[in-house]
C-alpha positions in Angstrom: 0.0 0.0 0.0 2.5 2.6 1.1 5.6 2.2 -1.0 7.6 5.5 -0.5 7.0 5.9 3.2 4.8 8.9 3.0 2.2 10.5 0.8 2.6 13.7 -1.2 -0.9 15.0 -0.2 -4.0 14.1 1.7 -5.7 13.3 -1.6 -2.9 10.8 -2.5 -3.4 9.1 0.9 -7.2 9.0 0.4 -6.9 7.5 -3.1 -4.4 4.9 -1.9 -6.6 3.9 1.0 -9.7 3.7 -1.2 -7.9 1.6 -3.8 -6.7 -0.8 -1.1 -10.1 -1.2 0.5 -12.2 -1.4 -2.6 -9.9 -3.1 -5.1 -7.9 -5.4 -2.9 -9.4 -6.0 0.6 -13.1 -6.2 -0.2 -12.4 -8.6 -3.1 -10.7 -11.2 -0.7 -12.5 -10.7 2.6 -15.4 -13.0 3.5 -18.8 -11.3 3.5 -21.6 -12.6 5.7 -24.2 -11.6 3.0 -22.4 -14.0 0.6 -22.5 -17.0 2.9 -19.0 -16.1 4.3 -17.4 -16.4 0.8 -15.2 -13.8 -0.8 -16.8 -11.9 -3.6 -14.5 -13.6 -6.1 -15.4 -17.1 -4.8 -19.1 -16.2 -4.7 -19.0 -15.0 -8.3 -17.1 -18.1 -9.4 -19.8 -20.4 -7.7 -22.6 -18.3 -9.2 -21.2 -18.4 -12.7 -20.6 -22.2 -12.4 -24.3 -22.7 -11.3 -25.5 -20.5 -14.2 -23.5 -22.5 -16.6 -24.9 -25.8 -15.3 -28.5 -24.4 -15.5 -27.9 -23.3 -19.1 -26.3 -26.7 -20.0 -29.3 -28.6 -18.5 -31.7 -26.4 -20.5 -29.9 -27.1 -23.7 -29.7 -30.8 -23.2 -33.5 -31.2 -22.7 
């Protein structure tokens, strides 16, 4: 997150913190609303289920 040891401005610090939370941390942390899965894992499971549903409809 902090590579140079300090930020040039408050705006730089806020941007870096926002990027860390929204881009990195929230993508890997477990969310109770998602059955305690990370968003990435939840999306993977969701997409697999959607593919299985589509495949079953095509094979009927």
